[in-house]
Each structure stands twice: as structure tokens, then as C-alpha cells.
N, C-alpha and C positions, 0 to 999 in steps of 0.2 A: 503493499500500500503506499510506498514512497511517494512522495510528491503530493499525496492528496492534501496534507495540511497547509503546504506552500499555497496552493491553489485556492484552497478556501480562505485563506488569508487575504489573497488579493480580492476574492469576490465578496467577503464581508465587507472592505472597504469600499466597495462599489455598490452594496446594497443600500445604504444609506442615501445615495443619490437617487436611486430609482424610487424609494420610497417617497422621498422629498418632492419629486415630480408627480407623484399619482399614478405613474405607469404600472406600478405593482398590482393595483387593484384591478386593472383592466386584463392583466395576466391571470390573476387568479380567477376572476369571473369567466375567462375563456376555458380554463382548465377545468371548472365546475360545468359549465355547457357541455362540452364534449365528455365528460366523464359521466354526466347524466344521460346524455344522448346515447352512449354506447352500452351502458349498464343499468339504466332505469334511475329513478328517483330516491329508492330506498337506500337509506345510508347504510343500514345493517346488511343488506345483501349485496351492496356494491362498495367493495373496499377502496377502489380508486377514488370514488366519490368522498367517502368518509374522510380519507386523507387530504384530499383536496380542500374540503370544507375545513378540517382541523387547521390547517396551515394557513387558510384565508382568515380563520377567526384571529389565529395568532398574530398576523399582521395587521389586524384592525379594519378588515373589511366589514361593513355594516351587515348586520342581519338581514336587512330589507334586498340588499344587493345580492346576498346568497340566495335568497328565496327565489328572486327573480331569475337569477342564472340557472338554478336547478329546474324552475318551470321552464325556462326556455330550452334547456337542453332535452327534458323530458318531452315537451310538447313538439320539438323539432320544428318551431316557429323561429324562423331566421337563424336556425342552427345547422340546417342540412348542408349549407355550403362550406362550414367551418372543418377544414381538415389539417391533419397533423403532417408536418413536412420537416425534413432536416436539410441542410445546407453544409457544405464542406469547402473550406479555402485556407489560404497560406497567407498569414500576416507578414509584417515586416521581418526582415531577416529569415524568410521561411519558417517561422513557427506556425504550427497547425491550429486551424480554428475550427470548431464543430459547432454548429446551431440547431437548436429545436426551436420549430415555429407553429404557430396555430393560425391560420389565415383563412378568410373568405375570398381572398384574390391573390393568387399565386404570383401572378405576373407582377402586381404591385410589390409584393414582397420581396421577390427575386431582385426587381430594379432597385429597390433600396438598400438592399444588403450589397449588391454588387457595387453600387455608388461608394459606400463606404469602405469596402476592400480598397478600391481604386484611390480613393482620397488619402488613405493612411498607408500606402505603400505596400499593399497586398494585391491578391487576385482571388475571386471566387472560383473554385475548381470544379471537378465532375464528382458525380456520387461515388463514394468509396475511396477517394484519394487520401483522406487522411482519418475516415471513420475507425478504421481497425486500431487505430491508435487509442481509442477511448474506450474504455470498458464500462459497461453498464452494470451498476450495483445498486441495492438498497441501502439506503443511509437511515438511521433512526438515532435521533440526538436525546440525550437526557442531561438534565441539569445537575452540574457537579455538586451544587450545595445540597441538593436532596437525594443524591443517590449515592450508594455504597459502591465503589468500583469493583471491590473484590466480588461481591454478590452478582452485581450486573454482569461481570466478566463470566463467571461460572454459569449462570442461566443462560446468557447468550451462546456460549459455545455448547450448552446443551439443547438449544434451539437450533443447531446447524447454522450459526453465524460464523463468517470466516476471520473476523477480527473486531477488536474492541479499541478504539483510538481515543487518545486525549487531546483536545484542541480547545484552547481559550477557556470559555467557561462551560464547556459541554463535553461529555463523553459520547463518542459515535460508534455505535454498533454497525459494522458492514456485513451485507449479505449478498448472495447471488439474487438475481432479480426472481428466479423460481422459489427461492425460499422467503423473500421478502414479507409476503403476506403472514405465513405462517409464524415466523420470528416476531412479528409485531404483536400478532395475536397471542403468542405463548408467553412472551415477556408481560404483556397486559394482565393476563390470567394469574401471573405471579406478582402481581403488584408494581411492575414497572411501567409507568405511564410516561411515554415520551414527549418531548416538547415539539417535536417535529419527525416525521416520517415520509420519505419520498424516494423515488428513482433517481439517480443521478448519473454522472459518468466521471472516471478519473482516468488519468494518464499516468502511467508509470515510467515513462521515458522522457523526461522533461529535458528542454533544452534551456542553459543557463544564458540570460540575457544581461549584459554588462554595459552595452553602448546605450548612451543615454538618449540619442535620437530614436533608434529602433525601439527602445523601451517604452518612450514616449508616444510613438506611433501604434504601437500594440496596445497600449493602455487606454488610448483615444478611441482606437477602433472598438474594442470592448464596450467601453461606454456607451457610443453611439448606438451599437449593434442593441445593447440593453435598454436603450431608450426607446426603440422601436415597439409598439403595441404587440405587432405581431410575432415579436421573438420572445419565446419563454426562458430559453437557457443559452448561455454562450460558455463554450469550454475552450480552453487553450493549454497547449504543452508547455508555455514559456515559464521559467523559473526566473523571478525578478525579486530582488532583494527588497526587505522592508525600507531599508536605508535609501535606496535607490527610488523607489515608490514616493517617499517623503521628500525626497531632494527635488524631483521632478514636480511634484504638487500637482499632478494632473487631475 
């Protein structure tokens, strides 16, 4: 799991920017719409919807917004054209970038994404060009202050988790995508209530970036991509030190 912590640090620094601009609400609403569309509006029978709603509530999305998103997805009113897509490309210095999106207009989304790659010294690539570098995993977060690490570690391993990591103020249980739901439910039954649970991607082959211009372009590309309503998640295999990020103040 090497490199997961470093990229999480970079993404956490960007999360505050997204939240301040309100983009995060739109992203959660779309995830709820798609989850309800695919699996129905019943949270107890739709694990993806339940985790999406939990994350949305944790981020502060109002209950009325959540209700409307569920109804829109379940009723397929205006939801039929929303599709999940991925985009792959290369940022400045040849770093790999993988994007998950939800959109009702793939031409608009592709055009917006391509323009940012070009603006910041990269290029949008073909499907499969970098996707193999990013492994999909389940990630379940637990607050350090209220969680006993040893007990969590033992329970997680028994629940077939792959690893338990310590990052900032949380412990993260990492699972395979296939074991994600069963691990969440097993830990909940044992009294471990996660603060967040989601499928995410990690790269174990990071590229260290020390050049200030390249680093600045990569961070600006990521920031602009994450500001797009259609983009849900952005992943990169770049390894930029905290000191350099602070120096650049991007």
C-alpha cells in the first residue's frame, strides 16, 4: 500500500477547496442519483446508496437534497442520461492521471477535461493508457480518538481486509472491491462504525516530482479537474512533498 498515504495527503489539501466552492454537493448528489437508479431507493437493500448517503451527510449535504436525489434516481426522471465514465491521461512530466466522472453529456465532459490537460502541460490519452496503474480498493475510515487500533486491526483481518493504515486523524481499513461490503457490515456488527466508506483507487508505483514548474502544473490540473461538476474523483501517481506543495501555495 505504499504511496497511498502521500496521495491522500495531497487530496485532503484539495478537499477544502472543493467544499468551499460547493462543488462537492453536486458530486454527492450525482452519486446518490446513480446509486438509486441502479439499485433502487431502499438504503437497507442498496449498499452503494447507503454509503453514498452516509458520505453526503458527513459532508453536510442537506437532507432535502439527499431526498430529492434519491427520488430522482429511483424515478429515473432526468437520471436516464447520467452515465459513469473514466478518462485517462498524462499530466506534466509524464505523470499518470485517472479520472472518474458522472455526466449527462459526454462530449461536454471530454472537451472540458481535454482543455485542462492541454492548458497545464499534459494530454488526454486513450482508454487503458494508465488505468492499469491504479488499483481499485475499498477504504473504510475510523476516527482515531474513538477507535482502538489493535481491536480494529484484529477484527479487520478476520473480516478479510488487506491492510489497516494510520493516516492523519484516522485509521483506514483497506479491502478488495469484492470484500468491501462484507467487511463494512462485519465491522459494523462488531461495533466499529466507520466515519466514511468508499471504493477508491491507489497507485503503488509513484513518480517523485521535485521540479517546481512540473509540480505546479500537476497540482493546478488536479484542482481544475476536481472543480468540474462532472468529475467525481481524480487520481495521480505523482509524489510531491508537503514542503514543495506549501512552497508553491497552489
